[in-house]
C-alpha positions in Angstrom: 42.4 57.8 329.1 44.0 57.7 332.6 40.8 58.5 334.5 39.6 55.4 336.5 36.0 56.5 336.3 36.4 56.4 332.4 38.8 54.4 330.3 41.5 53.3 332.9 40.5 49.9 334.5 42.6 48.1 337.3 43.4 45.6 334.4 44.3 48.1 331.5 42.5 50.5 329.3 38.8 49.9 328.4 37.6 49.9 324.9 34.9 52.5 325.9 34.6 54.9 328.8 32.8 53.7 331.9 30.9 56.9 332.0 28.5 55.4 329.3 27.3 53.2 332.1 25.3 56.1 333.5 25.2 58.2 330.4 24.8 56.1 327.4 25.0 57.7 323.9 21.6 57.7 322.3 20.9 58.6 318.7 18.3 58.2 316.1 19.0 57.3 312.4 16.4 56.8 309.7 13.6 56.6 312.4 15.3 54.0 314.5 16.6 54.7 318.0 20.2 53.4 318.8 22.1 53.3 322.0 25.8 52.9 322.8 26.3 51.9 326.5 29.2 50.6 328.6 29.2 46.7 328.6 32.3 45.6 330.5 32.0 41.8 329.6 30.1 40.0 327.0 27.9 41.8 324.6 24.4 42.4 325.6 23.3 42.2 321.9 23.4 39.1 319.6 24.4 41.4 316.8 28.0 40.3 316.6 27.4 36.7 317.8 26.7 37.6 321.4 30.1 37.5 322.8 32.4 39.8 320.9 32.3 43.3 322.5 34.2 46.5 321.9 32.0 48.5 324.3 34.0 48.4 327.5 36.2 45.4 328.0 40.0 45.4 328.0 41.6 44.2 324.7 45.3 43.2 324.7 46.1 44.4 321.2 44.6 48.0 321.8 46.5 48.3 325.1 49.7 46.9 323.5 49.5 49.6 320.8 48.9 52.4 323.5 51.9 51.1 325.4 54.1 51.0 322.4 53.2 54.6 321.4 53.6 56.0 324.9 57.1 54.6 324.9 57.8 56.1 321.5 56.5 59.5 322.6 58.7 59.2 325.7 61.8 59.0 323.4 60.9 62.3 322.0 59.6 64.2 325.2 61.8 62.5 327.7 61.6 63.2 331.4 60.5 66.9 330.7 56.9 65.8 330.2 54.9 64.4 333.0 51.2 63.7 333.2 49.0 62.7 336.2 48.3 59.0 336.4 45.7 58.1 337.4 43.8 61.3 336.7 43.1 63.0 340.0 45.6 61.1 342.1 48.2 63.9 342.2 50.9 61.3 341.1 53.0 62.7 338.2 54.6 60.2 335.8 56.7 60.3 332.6 55.1 58.8 329.6 57.6 55.7 330.1 56.2 55.4 333.7 52.6 55.5 332.4 53.6 52.7 329.9 54.9 50.6 332.8 51.9 51.3 334.8 49.7 50.0 332.0 51.9 47.0 331.7 51.6 46.2 335.4 47.8 46.5 335.3 47.6 44.1 332.2 49.9 41.7 334.1 47.5 41.9 337.1 45.0 40.1 335.0 47.0 36.9 335.4 48.6 37.4 338.7 47.2 36.2 342.1 45.6 38.9 344.2 46.0 39.1 348.0 43.1 36.6 348.2 45.1 34.2 346.0 42.7 34.4 343.2 43.6 35.3 339.5 41.3 37.9 338.0 41.4 36.1 334.6 39.6 33.0 336.1 36.6 35.1 337.5 34.2 33.0 339.5 35.4 29.6 338.1 36.3 27.7 341.2 38.0 24.8 339.4 40.4 27.2 337.8 41.0 29.2 340.9 41.5 26.3 343.4 42.0 23.0 341.6 45.8 22.2 341.7 45.4 20.6 338.1 44.1 23.8 336.7 45.1 26.9 339.0 48.6 27.4 337.5 47.6 27.0 333.9 46.8 30.4 332.5 44.2 31.0 329.8 44.9 33.7 327.3 41.4 35.0 326.7 40.2 37.0 323.7 39.4 40.1 325.9 38.8 40.8 329.6 35.9 42.2 331.7 36.6 45.9 332.1 35.7 46.0 335.8 36.8 42.7 337.2 39.3 41.3 334.8 37.6 38.1 334.1 38.5 36.4 330.8 35.8 36.6 328.1 35.4 35.3 324.6 37.7 32.7 323.2 39.9 31.1 326.0 42.9 30.4 323.8 43.7 33.7 322.0 47.5 33.2 322.2 47.8 35.2 318.9 47.2 38.6 320.5 46.9 38.0 324.3 50.3 36.3 324.0 51.6 40.0 323.8 51.7 39.9 327.5 55.0 38.2 327.2 56.3 41.1 325.4 54.9 43.4 328.0 56.6 41.4 330.8 59.9 41.6 328.9 59.5 45.5 328.7 58.8 45.8 332.4 61.8 43.7 333.3 64.0 45.8 330.9 62.7 49.0 332.6 63.7 47.9 336.1 67.1 48.7 337.5 69.3 45.7 338.4 68.9 44.4 342.0 72.3 45.8 342.9 71.6 49.3 341.6 68.0 49.4 342.8 67.5 51.5 346.0 66.2 49.6 348.9 62.5 49.9 349.8 61.6 51.7 353.0 60.2 48.4 354.2 63.6 46.7 353.7 65.4 49.6 355.4 63.2 49.5 358.4 63.4 45.7 358.7 67.2 45.8 358.5 67.7 48.8 360.8 69.5 48.0 364.1 67.4 48.2 367.2 67.7 51.4 369.0 70.1 51.4 372.1 68.3 51.7 375.4 68.6 55.3 376.9 71.0 55.4 379.9 69.9 58.9 381.2 
């Protein structure tokens, strides 16, 4: 689940492993060949209306349930259990920290990236740049598994609104500003200039 070449997207956990992009699952039933492959955005089949797709995108309710259960398991295992996140990174995290990492990835759907663009708006320039639109976030039904673009219904506040609960969880997990240790950048910025040598 935490492998970025499979389920873990920069924007949450995908509904299907990305490995199916290269290695689709083929099977035959009653003389008919079927294929399940990774589809990160809209469905490539009109079978379910053409836009609803559980073969790769990021869905908020699934991610929310994963996060809630990671927190619940952390209450049992505590700090004694750590796992690598992302897989192959060498970074070990508690289940609580993994839950926070998933929250941050989901939140990044709506946040501006270093280029000032919100992944949820994809290539829609009006939403990305127009001052009348750029700060009004749409809560899409699901999100592209690779680039975070909003897909499906654009006003799915019922379950995509769960992002508010996840923001609340992230804030609750952070130490207060007074108790939080300063970052190395802050320390370096505030360090006194070294005295010139008098040797």
